[in-house]
N, C-alpha and C positions, 0 to 999 in steps of 0.2 A: 504493499499500500504506499503510495507517494505521500509525503509529508505535506500539510497544508502550507500555502505560501505565507510569509511574514505579513503581519497586519498591513504594514505600510506599502506592500507590493500588490496587494489584492485588488482586483478591479472593483472600483468604488460603485456603490449603488447610486441610482438616479437621486434619491434622497439626499444622500451625502453630497453629491456633486452640486446639487441646488443649494443645499445649506452652506457649502463652501463659497459658492458663488455670491450668494446674497450676503454673507458676512464680510468678504473682502471688498465687494462693490461698495457696502455701506462705509467700510473704514477709509476707502479712497475718497468717497464723497464729503466725509466730515474731517478730512485733513489729518488722518492718521499717519499717512506717509508723506514726506516732504519732497519737493522737486529735486530730481537728481539721485534720489535714494534708490539704491539697489534692493531688491526684494528676494530674500534667499529663501527657496522652497523649503529646505528641511526646517529652517527656524520657524517658518510659518505653520508648517504641518505640526511640529511640536506644541506650539502655542494654541492650535486649534484643536489638537487632539485627534487629527484626521491623517490619512495616509498621503504619501507624496503625489500619487497619481491625481485625486481631485484637485489639490493646490495647483499642480502644474497645469492642468486642464483650465483651471480658473484664470490663472494669469495669462494664459494664451487668448483665452476668450476676452478678457479685459484689454489686451493688447490689440486685439481686432476691432475692439470699440473705440479704440484711440485713448484710452485711459492710461495704457501703459505703453512702453516701447521696448522692442528687442533690441538687445545690444550685442553684435557678434562677440562671441567668446566671453560674455560677461553676464549672460542671463537677461533678466528682465528688470527695468528701472521705471521710475516715475519721470515723465518728460518735463522739460522747462517749457514755459510759454513765451514767446516774444510779445512784445507789447501790441503789435499788429494783431496777433493771434488772438490775444486777450480782448482787444477792442471788438473783434468779430464775435467772439463768444458772448461778451457783455450785450451787444446789440441783439443777439438772438435770446438772451435771457429776458431782456426788457420786453420784447414782443411776445414771447411764450409765457412768461410768469405773470406779465400785466393782464394778458387775456385770461388765464386760468384764475387769477385773483379777482377779475371783475365777474366772471361767471360764478365762481364759488361763493362770492359774497352774498348772493341773493338765494343761496341754497344751504347756507349754514344754520344748524339747529341752535336752540339756547344753551345746550350742553356744550357744543363745539366753541361758541363764543366765550363760555366761561373757562375753557380749557385753554383757549388763546390768551386770555387775560392772565391766567396762571403762569403760562410759559413766558409771557413777557416779564412777569415779575421775577421769574428765575433767571432771565437774561440780565435784568437789572442787577440782581444779587452777584451774578458771575462777573459781570463787568466791573463791579466794585473792588473785586478781588484779583481781577484780571485772570480768572479761570477759563482759559481758552475752551478745554474739553466741555465743561458744563454749557458755556454759552453757545458753542457750535451745535451741541446736541439739541438744545431747546430751540434754537434757531431753525434747525432742520424740522423739528417736529411742528413748530409754528406754521412754517410755509406749506408743509405737507397736508396739513389739517385743511388749510384754505384751498389748495389746488385740488385735493381729492375731492372736495365738496362740488367742484365744477362738473363732475360726472363724465369726464372724457378720459378714458385710459390711454388713448392715443397722445393726447396732449401732455399727460403726466409721464408717460414713457419718453416723450421727447425732452421734457424738462430734466428728468433724472439722467438721461444720456448726456446732455449738456453740463449738468453739474459734475460729472466725472471729470471733466477738462479743468475745472477751476477748484475742485476740493483740496487738492494738495496745497494750494496757495493760502487756504483759510487761516491757518495758524499765523501767517504773516501779518494779519490784522493786528495782533497784540504786540507787535514791534513797534506800534506808533501810538505813543500816549494819548495823542489828540483823539484817536479813533475811539478809545473807551468811553469818551463823553458824548459821543453822538451816534453810536451804532444801533441804539434801541430807540432813538426819537421816532423813526418812521413807523415802527410798530405801534407806539401809542396813537399815532394819527390814523393807523389802520383800524385799530380798535374803536376809536370814536366815530369812523366812518360806517363800520359795521353796525353800531348802535343806531345810526340814522338811517340805515339801508341805503346808503349811498354808495353803490357799487363802483361808479367812476372815480370816486374819492379814494375807495380801497385800491383801485388799480393805481392811482397817482402815488398812493402811499408806499406800495410794494416797488414801483418803479424808483421812487426816490431812495428806498432802502437799498436797492441793487447799485444805483449810481453812486451813492455815498460811499458804500463799502468798495465798489470798484475803483474808486480813486486811490484809496490806499493799497489795494491789492495790485493795481497796475504798477505801483513803484517797486514791486518785487519781481516783475518781468524783465526779460532781457531785451536789450535794445533801447533806442531813444523813443 
């Protein structure tokens, strides 16, 4: 009787592959990895408690989506964005997220609005102590609640794909002391607009949020 393959070499189940993909995709989105960082398959497999195969497959899938890049003889790494590339991504975010915010504002339930207010308070608290992880997590949740309410899986999928391009830059926000004083201002405007059922104002608030954060993130990009 042949011996079973070691756990890390066994063919992963679809469930394992999906779980690995969703986890690593979310890590990229919230800035767990920095631009230029090499992602080591074995180290990530150990951290996730998974085999090498699902991690390798996930990294290649993320590279195909443009979230990562293959470097010859060096594995997979997080790409740097030029300022021109960042400007293009920001333009797309303004279009896509503005539309999702305006649609979602009219379909939010009372419990959703309460959750958004709680998340905004969490962001305020995180900014006061410069806790990047807490701020970015609450910020992602805030936007997702609003965008999911729009009721368009296609629009949400496009937004999440664009997020992959800028997620690794997110921690750079906290390199600027001035940013900590303004990053949550637009969310307060959005909450007030939601209370008024003013969907156009919600859109403007989200666009302002993206634009303000974008001016700080742009400084971390390469090129003039």
